[in-house]
N, C-alpha and C positions, 0 to 999 in steps of 0.2 A: 422087665424094667431093670432099669440101673440100680445095682446093690449100693451107690454111693449117692443116691438121690433120699433123702429123708423126707417119711413122709409121715404126718399123725393125724390121724382122724378122731375129734372129739365127739361123742356121741351123746344124746338125751339120756340116759337111762330107761327114763320113763316114754321115751318115742318109740312106740311098736311099730310103726312105718320106718324109722331108721336103723332098730334092730332087724328087721324084715328085710330091708336094703342090704344089709351085712350079709346074711343066708343065706340071698341072692348072689353072693359075689366072693365064694371062698377062693378063688383064684387070686382076686385082688387081698382080700383081707389077709392074707399072709403073709403080704408086701408090705404092710401098711401096720406103724403101731397105732392099736386101737385104745382109745381111752374112753370109757363109760361113767359117766357122773352117777354120783349117789347120794347126792344130799345138795343144798341151793348153795349155790356160788362154788360149787365143786368147780364148773368147765373154768372157772377163774385160776385155779388152782393147777388146773392140768393143762392149760394153755403157756401159763407162766413158765413151766416145769418143761414144754416143749421149747420156749422160745431161748431158755437156757442151755438146751440140751444141744441146740443148733438143728433143729429141723428146718428142713428148705420150702415146707410148705405145710400149713395147717387150714385142715378143712374142720368145720363145724356143723353136724349134722343137726337138726333139729329145728323150733321156731326162733322167732324173733328173740325169748328171753335167753334161749341158748347163745344166740350170737351175742346178746347184750354182755354175756359173763366172759366171753371169749374175748372182745374186744376191748375189756377192763386189762386184763393182760397187756394185748398189744399197746394200749395206752399209756399203761403205768411202765413200760419196757420202753416204750419211746421216750418218755419224761425221763428215764434213768440213762439213755444214751445208747440204748443196746439196739445192735443191728436185727432188725424187723425179717421175719420169713414172708414169704406170699400169704396170704390169706384169699380164702375159698370157703365155700357153704354149699349145703344140700338143703332147700327151705322141706322141712317136714312136721311144721306147725299147720294153724287154720288159720291164722291171718296172713304171715308171712307178707308183710307191707315191705321189708327193705328188698325182695325178692322182685316186688313190682318194679323197679327203677331199670330192670334189664331185661331185654329179648337173650333168654338161656333156655335150654332145654335141663341145665344142670345135671347133667349127665357125669358120674362120677367117673369113668373113664376118660371123656372128653376134658374134663379138668384137669385130671393128672398129667393127660399128654401138654393142655397149654402150658401148664407149667412148668415142664421139663422141655419146653419149647421157649422158653421164656417169653409168653404172652400172657400179659397183666395189662389191668388200667388203673394207673394211680387217681385215687379218689380220697377225699377230705374227712377228716374226723371230727367229729364236733368234742367240744371241751367245756364240760360244767366247771364254773369256778365254786370251789365249797371251802368253807374253812381250813379242815386239817388235810384234806388231802381233795384233787381234781378226780372227776368222773366223765365217764366218756361214751360218747353215742354214735350210730352212723347213720340213722335215718332221721327221726324227731324228737324234738323235746319241747315240752309245752307248760306251762302253769296254768291253775286252773280247773276247768271244767274236765279234760282229759286225765290229769292228776287223779281228781277223784275217781273215775270211771278204773282208774289203772288201782288204787288203791283196794276199791272195792270185788274185783279182780282178785286181788291177792290173796284177801281175807275171806274168800268164797270158799266153800267147800270140794272138794276137788270130785266128793262122787258126780256131780253134774259133767254133760259136754263142756268143752268149751267154748263153743257158740253159744250154748244158750247162758252159760256163764257170763260172759261178754254181754249179753243182750239185755239180761236182769240188771248185773252194774252199771250198766249205760242209763237205763231206765230208770232206775232210783238215783243215780246221779242225776240226771234230767230233772227231775221231780223237785229235788232240793238245791239245783244249782244256784249261786248267789254272785252279785258281780263283787269284784275286789278292788280297792284304790291301789295304782301302782305308778311308778315315776322311772321311765328310764331313758338311760344315754344311747342311743342307738348311732354306733360312731360319733358323728359330733352335734347330732340331733337331739335334744331334749323332749318327752312326748310322757305326757302325764292324764291321770283319767280313770276313770272306772274300766273296768274291763269283766267280761267272762271267761275268756283265755288268751294266752298270748303264746303263739307258736315261733319255733323255732326250727326250721326245716331246710335238711342237706338232702333229702331225698323228697319227693312227692305228694306219700301218702300216708295214712294212718287210719287206725280204727277199722282194720280188715276192709281197706279199699278208698278210704276217704281221701280223693283226692284233692287236699286242701291247698297244695303249693304247687299249681299244674307248670309252674317256669323252673321248679327247683331241678337241679341236675348235683349231684355228688360230686363232679371235678371242676364246679365254677371256683372255688374259692369265698364263694359269698352265701351266707346264711339266708334266705329267704323269712323275713318276719310279718308275722300277721298276729295283727291284735281283733279280737273280736270284742269290740268295745260295748258303745251304749245299743246293746243290740238285745232284744227280747227273747227268752230261748223258743218261742213262737214262730219267731221271725227266724231263728235260725234252724230251725228244723223244717220251715218251709223252704231254704236255700239247701236243705241236704241233698234233692235229687241233682242239683246244679253242680256240686262239690261232687257226688259220683262219677258223673260225666267229666270233671278236670275242667270245670270253668269258675272264673273267679266269683265271689259274693258281690252282686251288686247292691250295697245298703250304706248309707251314710256314717254308720257306726263301726264299718270293716274298714281296716287300713295296712295297704301292703309296705312293706319296705325292702331293701338289702342293705346288708350290711357286713363289715369283716368281725364286729364285736358288740356284744350288747352290754350294757355295765346295769343292775338295779342301783338306784338311788334310792327309792322308800325302802322301807323296815317296818316288820319283819318279811319274810321272803313269802310269796305263796307257796302253796303245796307245788311240787312238781313231780312229771313223769318223763323218760327218757327209753326209748325204743321200748314202751310197752310195761316198761317197770316204775315202779313206785320211787319217789327220789326222796320226798320229805322235804318240808319247808327250810332249807339251808341252803340254796343254789343263790350266789349273789353276779353271776355272770355269766355269760355263754361266750365262744367264739369256735372258732374254727383252725384247725394245722392243716393246712392245704398239703394235697398230696401224700398225707401221711401213711398209706395201707395201700400196698401193692396186692390188687385184687384181681383174682382170676375168675373169669364168669365164661 
């Protein structure tokens, strides 16, 4: 491997699978600068250091949460006008929803070789408008029901497995779900009404394989906006098998749009999650930065 090609690998320090992969690749580990996370949001700090240090490829190894933390550093660097390195990832989580957008075996050897050969695809970066600073996402962000699930997952004790934790959080959120009043400017269209969830999709699936936006593509330069409006939780649950199969929900209370940007006109903002991470009730707008990330998959 060429010594002048700088590679950084950011590994979730709690990912047994990720750490095991490193142990199985000693010949690669000796040639890569490995950063192990030690606490929440550490991956953002490490990725920022790697970007500022001139690494040419940053690989995130972990679940969607690790990707989310690393991509915050890419978004901030883009905002500050810095040159971004190539980005790649090894999915080692339980949901891995962003990885479902690609047909790849995510072999670390192949990813490195592709990066050295200059093989990448440009993907869009989601941007959340927040009062103090922006936040970024790769896959999906949403107001409402999904955000409540993410909040409950984050608050759950870590002694349970991730699948059990998610199922418990989703069940409790389902039982307590309430619609909220919202007014949105979707490009030039004004939409207002009650909603169970408003989903902003760059990728196709969330919630561990629910293909909520089957026509989304990470390089389209468009957000797919799905409003789950006047729909009962029972009707929503009945449609989940269709969603799992990648079919649209056939219900008069479900609305599909494509947009460059969406602005929240009502106040206060509903709670939101992005890429499985709870963001809170502070997001006033959603947009895309087209082709911001050079992704190696």
